[in-house]
C-alpha positions in Angstrom: -47.2 -21.1 17.6 -48.4 -17.6 18.5 -45.8 -17.4 21.2 -43.0 -18.3 18.7 -44.3 -15.7 16.2 -44.3 -13.1 18.9 -40.7 -13.9 20.0 -39.6 -13.7 16.3 -41.1 -10.3 15.9 -39.4 -9.0 19.2 -36.1 -10.4 18.0 -36.4 -8.7 14.6 -37.4 -5.3 16.1 -35.1 -5.2 19.1 -32.0 -6.9 17.7 -30.8 -4.0 15.6 -31.7 -1.5 18.4 -29.6 -3.3 21.0 -26.7 -3.6 18.5 -26.8 0.1 17.8 -26.9 0.8 21.5 -23.7 -1.2 22.0 -22.1 0.6 19.1 -22.9 4.1 20.4 -21.8 3.1 23.9 -18.4 2.3 22.5 -18.3 5.5 20.5 -19.0 7.6 23.6 -15.7 6.6 25.3 -13.9 9.8 26.0 -11.3 10.7 23.4 -7.8 9.3 24.3 -9.1 6.9 27.0 -7.3 3.6 26.6 -7.9 1.4 29.6 -5.1 -1.0 28.7 -2.6 1.6 27.5 0.0 0.7 30.1 -0.6 -3.1 30.1 -2.0 -5.8 28.0 -0.7 -8.3 25.4 2.8 -7.5 24.1 2.7 -6.8 20.3 4.4 -9.1 17.9 7.9 -8.4 16.8 8.5 -5.7 14.2 10.6 -6.2 11.0 14.3 -5.2 11.2 15.8 -2.5 9.0 16.1 -4.8 6.0 12.6 -6.3 6.4 13.7 -9.5 8.2 12.7 -10.3 11.8 15.6 -9.4 14.0 16.3 -11.0 17.4 15.4 -7.7 19.1 12.0 -7.5 17.3 10.8 -10.8 18.8 8.9 -11.1 22.1 11.1 -11.9 25.0 10.9 -14.8 27.4 7.9 -13.1 29.1 5.9 -14.4 26.2 2.6 -12.9 25.2 0.2 -13.3 28.1 -3.5 -12.7 27.5 -3.6 -10.2 30.3 -0.8 -8.4 32.3 -0.8 -6.9 35.7 -1.5 -3.1 35.3 1.1 -0.6 36.4 0.7 3.1 37.2 1.6 5.8 34.8 4.3 6.8 37.3 5.9 3.4 37.1 5.7 3.4 33.3 7.3 6.8 33.0 9.9 6.3 35.7 11.1 3.0 34.2 11.0 4.3 30.7 13.1 7.3 31.7 15.7 5.1 33.4 15.9 3.0 30.3 16.5 6.1 28.1 19.4 7.0 30.4 20.8 3.4 30.1 20.6 3.5 26.3 22.6 6.8 26.3 25.1 5.2 28.7 25.4 2.1 26.5 26.0 4.3 23.5 29.0 5.8 25.3 30.3 2.3 26.1 30.1 1.3 22.4 32.2 4.4 21.5 34.8 3.4 24.1 34.8 -0.1 22.7 35.3 1.2 19.2 38.4 3.1 20.4 39.7 0.0 22.2 39.5 -2.2 19.1 40.3 0.3 16.3 43.2 -1.0 14.2 43.1 -4.4 15.8 42.1 -7.5 13.7 39.0 -9.1 15.2 38.3 -12.8 15.0 35.0 -13.9 13.4 33.7 -14.6 16.8 34.7 -11.1 18.1 33.1 -9.5 15.0 29.9 -11.4 15.7 29.8 -10.3 19.3 30.6 -6.7 18.2 27.7 -6.8 15.7 25.4 -8.2 18.4 26.3 -5.3 20.7 25.6 -2.7 17.9 22.3 -4.4 17.1 21.3 -4.3 20.8 21.9 -0.5 20.9 19.7 0.0 17.8 17.2 -2.6 19.0 16.8 -1.0 22.4 16.2 2.5 20.9 13.6 1.1 18.4 11.8 -0.9 21.1 11.7 2.0 23.5 10.1 4.2 20.8 7.3 1.6 20.4 6.8 1.0 24.1 3.2 0.9 25.3 3.1 -1.9 27.8 5.0 -3.0 30.9 6.5 -6.0 29.0 7.8 -3.6 26.4 9.9 -1.9 29.1 11.1 -5.3 30.3 12.1 -6.2 26.8 14.2 -3.0 26.4 16.1 -3.9 29.6 16.7 -7.4 28.3 18.1 -6.1 25.0 20.5 -3.8 26.9 21.6 -6.6 29.2 22.3 -8.7 26.1 24.3 -5.9 24.5 26.4 -5.3 27.6 27.3 -8.9 27.8 28.3 -8.8 24.1 30.6 -5.9 24.9 32.2 -7.8 27.8 32.7 -10.8 25.4 34.4 -8.6 22.8 36.8 -7.2 25.3 37.7 -10.6 26.6 38.3 -11.9 23.1 40.5 -9.0 21.9 42.6 -9.1 25.1 43.0 -12.8 25.3 41.1 -13.3 28.5 38.7 -16.1 29.3 35.1 -15.5 28.1 32.9 -14.0 30.8 30.1 -16.0 32.4 26.7 -14.7 31.5 25.7 -13.6 35.0 23.0 -11.2 36.3 23.7 -7.5 36.0 25.3 -5.6 38.9 22.8 -5.2 41.7 24.0 -1.7 42.6 23.3 -0.4 39.1 22.2 -2.7 36.2 23.9 -0.2 33.9 27.3 -1.4 35.3 26.9 -4.5 33.1 27.3 -8.1 34.0 28.3 -8.9 37.6 31.6 -10.5 38.2 30.8 -12.3 41.5 28.4 -12.5 44.4 29.4 -10.5 47.5 28.0 -10.2 51.0 26.7 -6.7 51.5 24.4 -4.9 53.9 22.9 -1.4 53.6 22.8 0.8 56.6 20.4 -0.7 59.1 19.8 -3.8 56.9 20.7 -7.5 57.0 23.7 -8.7 55.0 22.9 -10.7 51.9 24.6 -12.0 48.8 24.2 -9.7 45.9 25.7 -9.8 42.3 28.3 -7.1 41.8 30.5 -5.8 39.0 34.2 -6.0 39.6 34.5 -2.3 40.5 31.7 -2.4 43.1 33.0 -5.7 44.5 36.3 -4.1 45.1 34.8 -1.1 46.7 32.8 -3.3 49.2 35.9 -5.3 50.0 37.8 -2.2 50.8 35.0 -1.0 53.1 33.7 1.7 50.8 30.2 2.3 49.5 29.3 0.8 46.1 28.2 3.0 43.3 24.5 2.8 43.7 21.9 4.0 41.2 20.0 6.7 42.9 16.5 7.9 41.8 14.0 10.5 42.9 11.4 9.6 45.4 9.4 12.6 46.5 11.8 15.3 47.6 14.7 12.8 48.2 17.0 10.5 46.3 16.9 6.8 47.2 18.4 3.6 45.7 16.3 2.5 42.8 15.2 -0.6 44.7 13.5 1.6 47.2 11.1 3.1 44.6 8.4 0.7 43.5 7.9 2.7 40.3 11.1 1.0 39.0 9.6 -2.5 39.1 9.4 -3.0 35.3 12.9 -1.7 35.0 14.3 -4.1 37.6 12.2 -7.1 36.4 13.5 -6.5 32.8 17.1 -6.7 33.9 16.8 -9.6 36.4 13.7 -11.6 35.2 15.7 -14.2 33.2 17.8 -14.9 36.3 15.1 -16.3 38.5 17.0 -19.4 39.2 20.2 -17.6 40.2 20.6 -18.1 44.0 21.5 -14.5 44.7 18.6 -13.0 42.7 16.1 -15.5 44.2 17.3 -14.6 47.6 16.8 -10.9 46.9 13.3 -11.4 45.5 12.1 -13.7 48.3 13.8 -12.0 51.3 13.8 -8.6 52.9 17.1 -7.0 52.2 16.2 -3.7 53.9 13.3 -1.6 54.8 11.0 -2.1 51.8 13.3 -4.9 50.6 14.2 -5.5 47.1 10.5 -5.8 46.6 10.7 -4.7 42.9 11.2 -8.4 42.2 8.5 -9.8 44.5 6.2 -12.0 42.5 8.7 -12.2 39.6 8.8 -15.9 39.6 5.0 -16.2 39.3 5.0 -14.4 35.9 
């Protein structure tokens, strides 16, 4: 009985002290320190401009994992800057599309696709402003990829062409939009492999010319984006949904060149 009374007294006296200690330890975290600032659970979608939930405010197919693989600040900033450039480029594509369809009567389906493209532009900008995690970056790339496919669909409808297949983005630069076909291509010193290519790059390769490759900074030199690991979130956002595509799976699992297309390594385990 005396032992129980003693334990009760210790609990009453030390309990608040230990709780206060835990509280003060939290308060002593250096200002601005956020251990999970660049990774962690993706936030829920945000309301659209009219209060409703828009498709581009919803979490993407990456879901909301309890924990995410951390990325470096360099990778976060590099991928975010690349996406900023892509949003600007996409805005130019929308202006060109407007000039192409102005004065032409659009079918309800073409109008729907056009609206989807415009929503993608606004959605990508909004999502990028709120970006805090790696999955947020991937979501921006997804939105842009959706928007570019919508643009391609509008062009097909207004020009009476067959609707395009929803294929992976062009490997040489995702900002080129949906690929038109898979082509065999090998970089200097690398093994040939099938890669998805837009119509323009496919034609360049067939004529023996170099494709238009997206080049990024890497130290003091410029290299293809796939040779800089900092662009992993960027690449995974564009190609993540195409994990079952044979060309993309081959790129992710094989060594295309020195360093390989390693930005996609581990993609299918996410």
